[in-house]
N, C-alpha and C positions, 0 to 999 in steps of 0.2 A: 534711621530715616523715617519719620512719621508719615502715615498714609491716611487719607480721608476717603471714605466711600460715600459718594453722593447718590442717592436714589431719587429719581424723578417720580413724584406722586401726583402729577397733573391728571386731569380727566382723560386726556388722550391716551394715557398709559393703561386705561381700563378697556381699550378696544380689543376685540378678538383678532388675532393674526389671520389675515386672509390666506385662502388656499388650504385650509385644514378642515377636516370633517367635524361634525358636531360631537362625535365621541372623543375626538382628540383635540377639542377646542382649547386654545391657550391664549391668554391675554399677554400683552406686553409687560404688565406688572409681574405676572407670575413667571415669565421668562427671565426678567431681571433678577428676581429672587433666586432662581436656580443658578444664574451666573455669579451672583454674590456668594452663594454657598460654595460653589466650586473654587472661587478665588480665595476664600478663607481656608478651604482645605489645603490649597497649595501653600499658603503662608504657614499653616500649622505644620506642614511637612518639611518645607525648605527654609522658612524664615520665622522661627518661633519667637525671635526677639523683636519683631516688628510691632510698633505701637499703631493701632488702628482705631479710628473713630467713625461713627455712622451719622450722616446728615440726610434728612429728607427735605426736599425743596419743591415748591410750587410757586405761588406768588410770594410766599414767606418761607424762610428757612428755619429748621429746628434741629438742634443737636440732640439726637436720640441717645447716643452712647459716646461718652467722652473717651479720650485715648486710653486704650487698655490692651492687654495681651490675652484677655479672656475672649477668644473668638466665639465660644458657645453663647456668651451673653449677646453678642451682636446677632447671631443667628436667631435667637429667641425673640429679640426685639424687632427685627425686620419683619417677622411674620405677623406682628400686631399693627403694622402701619396701615393707616387709612388714607384713601385718596383725597386730594385737595382740589384746587381750582386751576387757574391758568398757570402756564409756565413762565418763569422769569429767571433766566440764567445770570443776569447781572447781580441779582440779589444773592445768588449762591456765591459768586466770585467775591463780593464784598464781605459776606459772612466768613468765607474761608480765609480771607486776608486778616480779619480781626482775630479769628481763632488761632491761627498759626503765629501771629505776632504776639499774642498774649501768653501762649503756652511755650513756644520754642524760639521766640525772637525773630530777628530779620535776617539772620545769617545761616539758619539751619535749612538744609535741603529737604524737601518734602515732595510728596506726590498726591494727586487727587485722581480718583477713578470714578467717573460719572457714568451711570447707567441711565440712558434717556433715549427717547424717540426723536430727539433733535428738534424740538419745537423752537420757533423763532420768537414767540411772544407777541404781544399786542400793544399798540399805541406807543406811548413814550417809553415804556419799559422793554420794547423789542430790541433785538440785536441790530437790526438795520438802522433804527433811529439813533442808537448809540454810536454806530460807526459814522453816520452823517455828522454828528456833533463832535466826534473825537478827531477825525482827520483834519489836520491843520491846527489843532489846539492841544497837542499832546503835552505841552508844558504847563497848561493851566492847573490851578490849585484843585479844581473839582475832580481831577483825575489822579490825585496823589495816592489813592487807594490801590492803584495798579502797581506801584513800585514794589511792595512786598511780594507780589505775585511773579516777579521776574525770575526768581530762583525756584519757583514751584513748577513741577511738570504735571500737565493735565493730560489725562488719558480718557478719551471719550469712547465708550462702548455704544456705538450707534445702532439702535434697533430700528430697522426699516428694510424695505425692499427696493432693489435697484430700479425696478420698473415704475416705482412711484415717483412722479415728477416733483411733488412737494418735498419728498425726503431728499432727493438729489440736490435740489436747490438749497435746502436747509443745510446740508452737509457742506456745500460750497461756501455758504455764509459763515459757518463755524470756522472753516479754514481761513477765511478772510479775517475773522476776529483774532485768530492766533497770529496771523502774519502782520497785521497793522499794529497790534498792541505789543508785539515782541515777546509774548508769553510762549514758553516752550510747551509743546503739546503734540499729541498724535491722535488721529482718528482711526478707530478699528471698526470696519464694516464687514458685513457678511459677504461671502463670495457670490457673484451673480450666477444664475443657472446657465449651464452651457447651452449654446444655441446649436441645435442639430438640424439646420435648415438645408443640409446638402442632400438629404434623401426625402422623397415625397412620403415614403412610408413613415418616416420619423415625424414628419409634419402632421400627418394624420393622427398619429399616436399622441402628439403633444396637444392637438386640438381636442381630442377626446378626453385627455386628462384635465384640461382646463374647464371643460364643461361639467365634469363630475367632481364632487368634493372628495378630497384625499387628505391623509395625514402628513403627506410630504409637502414641504414648502421651502422657499429660499431662506426664510427666517424660522428657525426652530431650535430644538435643544442641541442638535449637532453643530449648527452655525454658532450658537452661543458658546459652546464649549471650545470651538476652534478660536474664537476671538479672545476668550479668557486665556487659553493656552499661549496664544501669540503675545498677549499682554504680559504674562508671567515670564515668558522666554525673553522678552525684550527688556523689561524693567525690574523684574523680581527674581532674576536668576542668581543663585549663590556664586560668589567669586571664589573660585577654587584655584589654588596654586600649590606648589611643592616647596616645603621648607627644608633646607639642607643645612646641617650644623656640623662643622668640623671637616677635616680632610678625609675621615673614614666614610666610605661611600654608603654604608648602611644606616647612618644617622640622618635619615630623612623621612618625611611623612607628608601626606596630603593634608592641607588645612583649608579652612574657610575664613575669609576676611569679611567681617560684618561691621558696619554697612559696606556695601561694595564701593571701593574707591573710584571716584570720578576721574575721567581723563583730564590731564593737565594741559591747558592751553597757554603758551607763553604770551605775555602781555605785548612784547615788542615783535611778535612774529606776524607773518602774513595771514590773511584770512583763510586761505585754503591750505594752511600748513597742517601736517598730520599731528594729532594730539599725542602726548606721551602717556603711555599706559605701563602698568607693572608687568614685569616679565613673568613667564610661566613658572619659573623656579627662583625663589628667594634664597640667597646664601648668606649665612652669618660669617663675617670676615674678621670679627674681633670683639673684644669686650672692654667696656669703659666704666669707670665709676660714675654713679649718678651725680655726684658732686662736681665732677669735671664737665659733664654735659650741661648741667644747669637747666634752664628753660629757654631753649632757642625757639625762634619763629618757625612754625610748622604749618603745613597745609591742612592736615586732618589727622584724627586719631581713630583707630579701628580696633575691634575686638578680634582676637585670634582664637578660633575654635577648631579642635582636631576633628577631622572628618572620619566618621565611623561607618563602614559599609557592612550591612547585614547580609551575610551570605546564606542563601537557601540550601540547606543540606538535605539530601534525599533520605527517606526513612527506610529504604531497602536494606536488607541485611548485608548485601554485597558492598553497599556504600559504607555501612558501619565498619565492616571488616577492613575496607580500604583506608578509612580514616584512622582506624586503630593501627593498621600497619604503618601508616605514615608517622604516627606518634611513637610507636614502640620499636620500629625497625632500627637496627643499628647499622644499616647499610648507608652510612653517610659517605659522601664523596671524599676520597682521599685528598689530602692537601699536598700541594707541590711546594717544596722548599724554595724554589726559584721565583714563586709568585711575589709581587711587590707587597701585598698585604698579608703575607704568611702569618706574621705574629698575631694580627687581629683576627684572622680566620681561626687560628688555633685557639685563641682565648674564647672566641664565641662558641666553638665546638665543645670546649671543656665546660662552659656554663650550661650549654644545652644538655650535655650528658649528665651533669650534676642534678639538674631539675627533673630529668626523666629516668633516673636510675631506679626509682622505686616502682616504676610501672613497666620495666623491661622484662621480657621473657616470663610470662606467668607459668607457674609450676604445673598446674593441671587445668583441665577443661573448665572446671567450676570457676576458678579465679579468672580465666580468660573470658568467660561469659559475663561475670560481674563487671569486669573491666570494660567489656564491650558496651554494656548498658550504660555505665557511667559516662563513658566517652561520648556515646550518642546523645545522652541527655545534655551534656555540657556543650555539644556542638549545636544542638537544636535550640538551646536557650543561651546564647552568648552573653556574657556580662561585659558591658561596654567599659565599666570602670576598671576592669582588670586587664584590659588590653594595653600593650605597651605603646607609648607615644613620645615622640621627641618633645612635643609641647609641654608635657607634664614634667619631663626632666629639665628642660630649659627654664620653665617657670619656677621650679623649686630652687634651682641654682641662683637665678637672678634675684629671687626674693631673699634668700638667706645671705648671699654675699653682697647685696645692695649694689648690683651691677646692672648695666644695660648692654644689650647685644647689638652691635652695629651690623646692619643688614644692607646688602646690595640689592636695590629694587630693579634697577636697569642700568644701562651704560651711563656712568657718571651721575647716578641718582642713588641717594642713600636714605635710610631711615633707621630707627632703633627700636628694639623690643625691650619692654620693661614690665615689671610686676606692678599692677595698680590695684589698690584696695578700695572698693567703694563702700565697705563697711568693716567693722572690726573682725568679723568672722569669715569674710569672703574676699578673695583677691582674684584677679584675672590677668591674663597675658595680653598686653596692649601693643599695638604697632603705631608709632608716631612717624608720619611721612613728612620728610623735610622737602623744601623746594629743590628742584634739580640743580646740580652743581656739586663740586668737590670742596668748595670753600664757603659753605652756607652757615657754618658756626664759627664766627670770627675768632673766638678765644681758643679754638682747637686747631685752627690753621687748615692747611691742605690735608684732606682726609686720605688722599692717595700716598701721602708721605708718612702716615702713622706707622709705628713699629713697636717692637717689644723693648722693654727696659733692659733685658738681658743682652740685646744686640749692641749696646753702647760700648764704645772703646773704654779702656781702663781710666784714662784721664779726661774723658768726655763727660760733660754734665748735661742733664736732660733739660730741655727748654719747653717741656710739655707739662701742663697746659700753659698757654700764653696768659700771663697774669695782667689784668688791667688795673689801673689805679682805682677807678671807681666804676662799678658796673651800674648802668642806668636803672636796671630793674631791681637792684638791691637797695636803692636809695628811697627814702620817703618822698613821695611826690605830692604835689598840690593838685587837687581836683576841684574845679569850679563848675559844677553842672547847673546850679541855680544860684540865685542871689543870696540865699541864706548862707551858703558855704563861704562866699566871698565876704559877706558882712561879719561872720564869726571870726575870720582870720584878721580883719582890720580891727575889730574890737579887742582881740587878744593882744595886738601890738600896743593899743592905747592903754590897756590895763597895766602892761609892763612899764609904759612910759610914766604913769602916775606914781609908780613905786620906785623910781630911780632915786639914788644911785644903787640901791640894793639889787634891783632887777635890770641893771644896765646891760649885762651880757645877754640876758634873755631877750631884751628889747631889740638889740642889733641882730641877734640870730634869727628872730622871726621876721625882722625887716628885710634882711638879705634873702631869706627864703621866699617871701612874697615877691620881692623885686626880681629874682631870677625866674620865677614862674611866669611873671608878667612879660619879661623880655623873651622868654622861650616861645610864647604863643603870639608875640607881637602886640601885646596889650600895653602899649606905651602910655596911653591916656591914664592908666591907673597910677603911674608914678607921679604925674602932675596932680592928680586928685589927692593922693596921699600927702604930697608936699603942702598943698593948700590946707588939708585937714590938720597937719602938724602946726602950721602957723596959727590957726584958730585956737588949737588946744594950748599952744604956748601963751597966747594972750589970756585965755581963761585961767590958766594956772598962775600967771603973774598977778591977776586981779585978786585972787584969794590968798596971796602971799604964800604960795607953795614953795617947795625946795627950789632954790635957783638952779640946781643941777638939772632939774627936769626941763626948765625953759631953755637952758643952754643946749642940751642934747637934742631937743626937738627942733630948734632953729638950725642946728648943724645938720641934722638928718634932712631937713627941708631943702637946704642949699645943695647937699650932695645928690639928692634925688633929681634935681633939675640940671645937673651938670651933664653935658653930652659925653664927656669922657667916661662917665660911670655907666654907659650903656653896654659895656662889655660884661659877659657872663662871668669871666674869671676875676673881675674886680669886686671887692667886698667893701662895704662902708664900715668904717671903724669909729670908735668914740673919739670925741674931740681931743681928749687928753693925749691919746696916742699920736694924733696928728701934730700937736704942739711939740711933743718930745722929739719927733723926727725933724 
């Protein structure tokens, strides 16, 4: 999910925040830089895969840093920004629309974080003027640049004081802009100062504080950090779930899904319906071959990352001895034969004893001390790559066996895990989220009825998977995005027509391919145009004494294209000899 950081560099951002002493004077611009630094630190710790770009805007917008994962580059660049002139938010929105469309297309969800003092602009470029011209003319062509912004979420870090009347009116106008245009967004504002008017003594103290300069203010570092933390908690929080694999209860681990999956809103549901979200525990219910799954329609794809928690280990000797005792002690709980998972527990205990048998019961104090130091060193510096994880095991199996794991996302909602290689040397575990339902992959059938091949009766044959005669996505399709593509297809048919009878089969194959494509999209006018073109070409070939077979086949194709009975996709035009024979 790409993110754009927009920094306001207008002249108003160079003001000193009111209510602060001269020693602790801080401008709006300096406070915004501190907020951006904290935001980047959060992304570096919780969302290292996030692509971030930096834009500065005043009356003009400038892309300072293109989309990158090098957050230090953004920190160094934003320190060198210079102030501009007046503020124009509409210029920023148009620039963001162009950048996201050119880099990520019109279907990729993205976010914009704006650090600004919420200026309204001046003259024709102001927000109020835009709203006056926009209301009632939403469908006009001049507002088409708003369409790519419908899937972009705007987060405004509003730098201002609640007691400032201009700031409160500006914030209300910003909210109207989001409401009238239909753009998703949220305004983050500092909390107002508590009013202690119940006590006369408190009133006197407040009056005294207002008359003297102080470093405390409603808008400061603390307020900025609170707004950024709320922003990160709302929109940039890692999506953590538990992945459970198999019936053995120990094969589970916490994972992070990136980017976080968006809630699913059914198209035919009510407006106030509760959106569908993933469950807190995802369970693998079976395995399928990738060739059987194919390429079904899906909602989104996500990267699966194992969650690694770094535990802080005390450096005290007592803690070291305690950790050592945990690793070397043979006082493991006795297993009960009547337990349902007795065999699994016994196997796990044998594996644990095998890997710890070389460190059990040191013979003398020297060996114990050396073992103590090694254990404490390994605990203080844990190696994440050596920690066990179900994701690593599952990814290796799926990659080697060329399988996909069917996962239950929620009630009557499925997805599948598979190994995806973005390069020759690197592959990742991916989650493909299917639309809700148990029959979303037609050739698999009802997923609740899937079973094992071993469960079939001796004389029963498997009907899995459902085989289709022709899969639409496996056939060569015709794409006419521009006139050049359509013109090249027509010219190809005419080239085959001039070389008949040698190229007769190729002529009718291409003719039927174009005809079916035109009928599929309702382009019936193309059939009449091709028939007219064939009539003219037949006259030209007859004039130059060409092969009579060419003229005969072109006239026959022209007549067949005009017949209403040939508007069926299952009907194919055949050469005239085949028609005479029947």
